[in-house]
C-alpha positions as CSV (number, residue, x, y, z in Angstrom):
1,M,195.6,191.5,-30.7
2,K,193.6,188.3,-31.2
3,K,194.1,187.5,-27.6
4,V,192.8,190.9,-26.5
5,I,189.7,190.5,-28.7
6,L,189.1,186.9,-27.4
7,L,189.4,188.2,-23.8
8,L,187.0,191.0,-24.5
9,C,184.5,188.5,-26.0
10,L,184.7,186.3,-22.9
11,L,184.2,189.2,-20.5
12,T,181.2,190.5,-22.6
13,S,179.7,187.0,-22.5
14,Q,180.2,186.7,-18.8
15,L,178.7,190.1,-18.2
16,A,175.6,189.2,-20.3
17,I,175.1,186.1,-18.2
18,S,175.4,187.9,-14.9
19,Q,172.9,190.6,-16.0
20,S,170.3,188.2,-17.3
21,G,170.6,185.6,-14.5
22,S,171.0,187.1,-11.1
23,D,169.9,185.3,-8.0
24,T,167.4,185.9,-5.2
25,L,166.6,184.2,-1.9
26,L,162.8,184.0,-1.3
27,S,160.8,182.7,1.7
28,I,158.7,179.8,0.7
29,R,157.4,178.5,4.0
30,S,156.9,179.9,7.5
31,T,155.7,178.4,10.7
32,A,156.4,178.4,14.5
33,V,156.4,176.1,17.4
34,L,155.4,177.3,20.9
35,F,156.9,176.3,24.2
36,G,155.8,176.2,27.8
37,D,156.9,178.8,30.3
38,N,160.7,178.4,30.9
39,E,160.7,175.2,28.8
40,A,162.8,174.1,25.8
41,G,161.4,170.6,25.2
42,L,159.2,169.9,22.2
43,S,155.6,168.7,22.7
44,D,154.1,166.0,20.5
45,T,152.1,168.7,18.8
46,N,155.3,170.5,18.0
47,R,156.9,167.4,16.6
48,Q,153.8,166.9,14.3
49,V,154.2,170.5,13.0
50,L,157.9,169.8,12.2
51,Q,157.1,166.5,10.6
52,K,154.5,168.1,8.3
53,L,157.0,170.8,7.4
54,V,159.7,168.3,6.6
55,E,157.3,166.3,4.4
56,S,156.3,169.4,2.5
57,L,160.0,170.1,1.7
58,A,160.8,166.7,0.4
59,K,161.1,167.8,-3.2
60,V,162.6,171.3,-2.5
61,N,166.3,171.4,-3.5
62,G,168.7,174.0,-2.1
63,K,166.5,175.0,0.8
64,K,167.7,177.1,3.7
65,I,166.0,176.9,7.1
66,I,166.3,179.8,9.6
67,L,165.4,179.2,13.2
68,E,164.7,182.3,15.3
69,G,164.4,181.5,19.0
70,H,162.4,183.8,21.3
71,T,161.3,184.1,24.9
72,N,158.8,186.2,26.8
73,G,159.9,189.3,28.7
74,L,160.1,187.7,32.2
75,G,163.5,187.0,33.7
76,S,167.0,188.2,33.1
77,L,168.6,188.9,29.7
78,A,171.2,186.2,30.3
79,H,168.7,183.5,31.3
80,N,166.4,184.2,28.4
81,Q,169.3,184.2,25.9
82,K,170.3,180.7,27.0
83,L,166.7,179.6,26.9
84,S,166.2,180.8,23.4
85,E,169.4,179.0,22.3
86,R,168.1,175.7,23.9
87,R,164.8,176.1,22.1
88,N,166.6,176.5,18.8
89,D,168.8,173.4,19.6
90,S,165.6,171.3,20.3
91,V,164.1,172.2,17.0
92,K,167.4,171.8,15.1
93,K,168.1,168.4,16.5
94,T,164.6,167.2,15.7
95,L,164.8,168.5,12.1
96,I,168.1,166.8,11.6
97,G,166.6,163.6,13.0
98,M,163.8,163.9,10.4
99,G,166.3,164.1,7.6
100,I,167.2,167.7,7.2
101,D,170.9,168.5,6.4
102,S,172.5,170.3,9.4
103,M,174.3,172.6,6.9
104,A,170.9,173.9,5.7
105,I,170.0,175.2,9.2
106,T,170.9,178.6,10.6
107,S,170.0,179.4,14.2
108,I,169.5,182.9,15.6
109,A,168.7,183.3,19.3
110,Y,167.1,186.6,20.4
111,G,166.2,185.8,24.0
112,K,163.8,188.5,25.0
113,T,165.3,191.3,23.0
114,N,163.2,191.0,19.8
115,P,159.7,189.9,20.8
116,E,157.3,189.0,18.0
117,Y,154.3,190.2,19.9
118,K,153.4,192.8,22.6
119,E,153.9,191.5,26.1
120,K,150.3,191.2,27.1
121,Q,149.0,187.8,28.4
122,D,148.3,186.3,24.9
123,G,151.4,187.9,23.4
124,R,153.6,186.6,26.3
125,V,152.5,183.1,25.5
126,R,153.1,183.5,21.7
127,N,156.6,185.0,22.3
128,R,157.7,181.7,23.8
129,Q,158.5,180.3,20.3
130,V,160.9,179.3,17.6
131,K,160.0,180.9,14.3
132,I,160.9,178.7,11.3
133,T,161.4,180.3,7.9
134,V,162.3,178.2,4.9
135,K,164.1,180.0,2.0
136,K,165.2,178.9,-1.4
137,H,167.5,180.4,-4.1
138,F,165.8,181.3,-7.4
139,L,167.4,182.4,-10.6
140,L,166.0,185.7,-11.8
141,V,165.6,185.7,-15.6
142,P,164.1,188.2,-18.1
143,L,160.3,188.1,-18.7
144,E,159.8,189.9,-22.0
145,G,156.6,191.0,-23.6
146,R,154.5,193.7,-25.1
147,V,150.9,195.0,-24.9
148,S,148.5,194.3,-27.7
149,Q,148.0,198.0,-28.5
150,T,151.0,198.7,-30.7
151,A,153.3,201.6,-29.6
152,L,151.3,202.1,-26.3
153,S,154.0,203.5,-24.1
154,G,153.9,204.3,-20.4
155,V,151.8,201.3,-19.5
156,K,152.6,200.0,-16.0
157,V,153.2,196.2,-16.1
158,L,153.1,194.2,-12.9
159,A,154.2,190.6,-12.6
160,S,153.1,188.8,-9.4
161,H,153.5,185.6,-7.5
162,E,152.8,185.0,-3.8
163,L,156.6,184.9,-3.3
164,Y,157.7,187.7,-5.6
165,R,156.7,190.7,-7.6
166,D,158.3,193.2,-10.0
167,S,157.0,196.0,-12.2
168,T,158.1,198.2,-15.1
169,T,156.6,200.4,-17.8
170,T,156.4,199.8,-21.5
171,N,158.7,201.7,-24.0
172,E,157.6,203.7,-27.0
173,K,157.0,200.4,-28.9
174,G,154.7,199.0,-26.1
175,E,157.4,196.5,-25.1
176,F,158.7,195.6,-21.6
177,V,161.3,193.5,-19.8
178,L,161.3,192.7,-16.1
179,M,163.1,190.1,-14.0
180,F,161.3,187.1,-12.5
181,P,162.2,183.9,-10.6
182,N,162.8,181.0,-13.0
183,H,160.1,178.2,-12.9
184,L,157.5,180.3,-11.1
185,E,154.1,181.2,-12.5
186,A,153.8,184.9,-13.1
187,E,150.4,186.7,-13.1
188,V,151.0,189.7,-15.4
189,A,148.7,192.7,-15.5
190,A,148.9,196.0,-17.3
191,F,147.5,199.4,-16.2
192,K,146.8,202.5,-18.2
193,E,143.9,205.0,-18.0
194,G,141.5,204.4,-20.9
195,Y,142.2,200.7,-21.1
196,L,141.2,197.5,-19.2
197,S,143.3,194.4,-18.9
198,D,142.8,191.0,-17.4
199,V,145.6,189.0,-15.7
200,T,147.7,186.9,-18.1
201,K,149.4,183.9,-16.6
202,V,152.7,182.4,-17.8
203,I,155.3,180.0,-16.3
204,V,158.7,181.6,-16.5
205,D,161.2,179.1,-17.9
206,A,164.6,180.2,-19.1
207,E,165.4,176.7,-20.5
208,K,162.3,176.8,-22.8
209,R,162.5,180.0,-24.8
210,K,159.1,181.3,-25.7
211,A,157.8,184.1,-27.9
212,P,157.4,187.4,-26.0
213,L,154.3,187.5,-23.9
214,V,151.4,189.6,-25.3
215,I,149.1,191.3,-22.8
216,P,145.6,192.2,-24.2
217,M,144.7,195.8,-23.6
218,M,141.1,196.6,-24.3
219,P,140.0,200.3,-24.9
220,V,137.3,201.5,-22.6
221,L,134.4,202.0,-25.0
222,V,130.7,202.6,-24.2
223,N,128.5,199.6,-24.9
224,T,131.3,197.0,-24.9
225,S,131.7,194.1,-22.5
226,I,134.9,192.8,-21.1
227,H,135.2,189.3,-19.8
228,F,137.6,189.0,-16.9
229,K,138.2,185.3,-17.6
230,S,140.7,184.9,-14.7
231,I,138.0,185.5,-12.1
232,N,136.3,182.2,-11.5
233,F,133.7,180.8,-9.1
234,Y,133.0,177.5,-7.5
235,G,130.0,175.7,-9.0
236,N,126.7,176.7,-7.4
237,K,128.4,179.5,-5.4
238,N,129.5,183.1,-5.5
239,I,132.7,182.1,-3.8
240,I,135.7,183.0,-5.9
241,I,138.3,180.2,-6.2
242,P,141.6,181.0,-4.4
243,R,143.8,181.2,-7.5
244,S,141.5,184.0,-8.8
245,Q,142.5,186.4,-5.9
246,H,145.2,188.3,-7.9
247,A,142.7,188.6,-10.8
248,L,140.1,190.1,-8.4
249,E,142.7,192.6,-7.1
250,N,143.6,193.4,-10.7
251,L,139.9,194.2,-11.5
252,G,139.8,196.6,-8.6
253,R,142.9,198.4,-9.7
254,Q,141.7,198.6,-13.3
255,I,138.5,200.3,-12.2
256,E,140.3,202.6,-9.8
257,I,142.5,204.1,-12.5
258,N,139.6,204.5,-14.9
259,K,137.5,206.8,-12.8
260,K,135.7,208.4,-15.7
261,F,133.7,205.4,-16.9
262,C,130.6,203.7,-15.5
263,F,129.6,200.1,-15.9
264,E,127.3,197.2,-15.2
265,I,128.6,194.1,-13.4
266,Q,127.0,191.1,-15.2
267,G,126.8,187.7,-13.4
268,H,126.6,184.5,-15.3
269,V,125.9,180.8,-14.6
270,N,126.8,177.5,-16.2
271,A,123.8,175.3,-17.1
272,P,124.3,173.5,-20.4
273,G,121.3,171.9,-22.0
274,V,118.8,173.9,-19.9
275,P,116.2,175.8,-21.9
276,A,116.2,179.6,-21.6
277,S,112.6,179.4,-20.2
278,M,114.2,177.9,-17.0
279,A,116.3,181.0,-16.4
280,Y,114.3,181.9,-13.3
281,Q,115.9,178.9,-11.5
282,Y,119.4,180.4,-12.0
283,M,118.7,184.1,-11.7
284,D,119.5,184.4,-8.0
285,L,122.8,182.6,-8.3
286,S,123.9,185.0,-11.2
287,I,122.7,188.0,-9.2
288,S,124.7,186.8,-6.2
289,R,127.9,186.6,-8.2
290,A,127.4,190.1,-9.6
291,G,126.4,191.4,-6.1
292,R,129.5,189.8,-4.6
293,I,131.8,191.8,-6.9
294,Y,129.6,194.9,-6.5
295,G,129.9,194.7,-2.7
296,W,133.7,194.0,-2.9
297,L,134.3,197.0,-5.1
298,Q,132.3,199.2,-2.8
299,E,134.4,198.1,0.2
300,R,137.5,198.9,-1.9
301,G,136.2,202.5,-2.2
302,I,134.7,202.5,-5.7
303,D,131.8,205.0,-6.0
304,A,128.6,203.0,-6.0
305,G,127.1,205.7,-8.3
306,R,129.3,204.4,-11.1
307,M,127.9,200.9,-11.2
308,V,124.9,198.6,-11.2
309,A,124.9,194.8,-10.8
310,N,122.6,192.4,-12.6
311,G,122.2,188.6,-13.1
312,Y,121.7,187.0,-16.5
313,A,121.2,183.4,-15.3
314,H,122.5,181.0,-18.0
315,V,121.2,182.7,-21.1
316,K,124.6,184.1,-22.2
317,M,126.9,181.1,-21.7
318,L,130.2,181.3,-23.5
319,Y,129.9,177.5,-24.0
320,P,126.2,176.5,-24.2
321,N,127.3,172.8,-24.6
322,S,130.2,172.9,-22.2
323,R,132.1,169.6,-22.3
324,D,134.7,169.8,-19.6
325,E,135.4,171.7,-16.3
326,K,137.5,174.4,-18.1
327,E,134.5,175.4,-20.3
328,Q,132.1,175.1,-17.3
329,Q,134.3,177.3,-15.3
330,A,134.4,179.9,-18.1
331,N,130.6,180.0,-18.0
332,R,130.7,180.8,-14.3
333,R,131.9,184.4,-14.7
334,I,131.3,188.1,-14.4
335,E,131.6,190.6,-17.2
336,I,132.1,194.4,-17.1
337,H,129.8,196.1,-19.5
338,I,130.8,199.7,-20.1
339,L,127.9,202.2,-20.0
340,D,127.4,205.9,-20.4
341,C,127.3,207.4,-16.9
342,E,123.9,209.0,-17.6
343,V,122.5,205.6,-18.4
344,V,123.9,204.2,-15.2
345,K,122.3,207.1,-13.3
346,K,118.9,206.2,-14.7
347,Q,119.4,202.5,-14.1
348,R,120.3,203.1,-10.5
349,M,116.8,204.6,-10.0
350,Q,115.4,201.1,-10.6
351,F,118.3,199.1,-9.1
352,D,117.5,197.5,-5.8
353,E,120.9,197.6,-4.2
354,A,119.7,196.2,-0.9
355,A,118.1,193.2,-2.5
356,C,121.2,192.5,-4.6
357,L,123.5,192.6,-1.6
358,R,121.1,190.5,0.5
359,I,121.1,187.7,-2.2
360,A,124.9,187.9,-2.4
361,A,125.1,187.3,1.3
362,E,122.7,184.3,1.4
363,P,124.3,181.2,3.1
364,G,123.3,179.0,0.2
365,F,125.7,180.9,-2.1
366,T,128.4,181.9,0.4
367,E,128.9,178.6,2.3
368,F,129.7,175.0,1.3
369,R,127.0,172.5,2.4
370,V,126.7,168.7,2.2
371,K,123.3,168.7,0.5
372,E,121.9,171.4,-1.7
373,Q,120.1,172.0,-4.9
374,Q,122.6,171.8,-7.8
375,L,122.6,174.9,-9.9
376,D,126.0,176.0,-11.3
């Protein structure tokens, strides 16, 4: 009897491990090298592409490299099949010579049977290629959390990374569990009508157990402001930094599902130590940031009648005496101020949309230059 109980315990333990730690193969790099017509030799440019790829993979363990050889549509099936195989062989031998383990490389030769592009002139040139995809195994582990509003069920929770995404909904206690690749940073957002939520970032690490993630959910209430702190700008610009892209997409989705409220987009600037009387120097930059978001939301299909955009220069800094880049970045922000739709309707009568969008499009705010007046 004891042996049976022990066996059951072992089986239960193994089942728990398999359920909480499955495995997935994700693409982490992708590039291609092109060949001359009817050629399989690598050019110096191709070798440089492969060298850069190999250097970028130096610290990537357990990688798998898939080579997919292609040709254009001219010539026979048999000839093009052999040609694509030779192209794969050229790339494989070069990668091995650069230090890649031959066992990590898989070659698939398509000949002309699976073209990447349509067989027009440009497409015919681009079809003479070997596509290189680098994949890596990741352990999927549970990402546990809850929303800040207790017992808020039915909230859609989305965890994203450029390589992976998963979603679920909260239970009756406002809790959720989803699976995510170990050691990747997850950008987690929650969606439910009547609430707004910024992106919450967390590095998933099964070896370092953490308390369940808490995602702030803010009720949509008139005359309240919500700071989307994950949307950040470069200094002196209305250009959103690349790592804020998911946060911007999140803002768009939050506003899409909350169709009943209207709002003001408020643009802000970082200028510590500058008196409020100098606000006029920073007004256009703050307007350009609000206008950039206003225009982006319009392009996404948000009704312009629901919103206005205004700049507040540096008079509402979160950190008036910002001491480091993190605090300065927090000052360069937009906020969503919830308003009654009748109030927005009246404000739009005074709102110069054309001027706002024109300022947002000014090269001084949208392009990087060597010399320019330093605002922030």
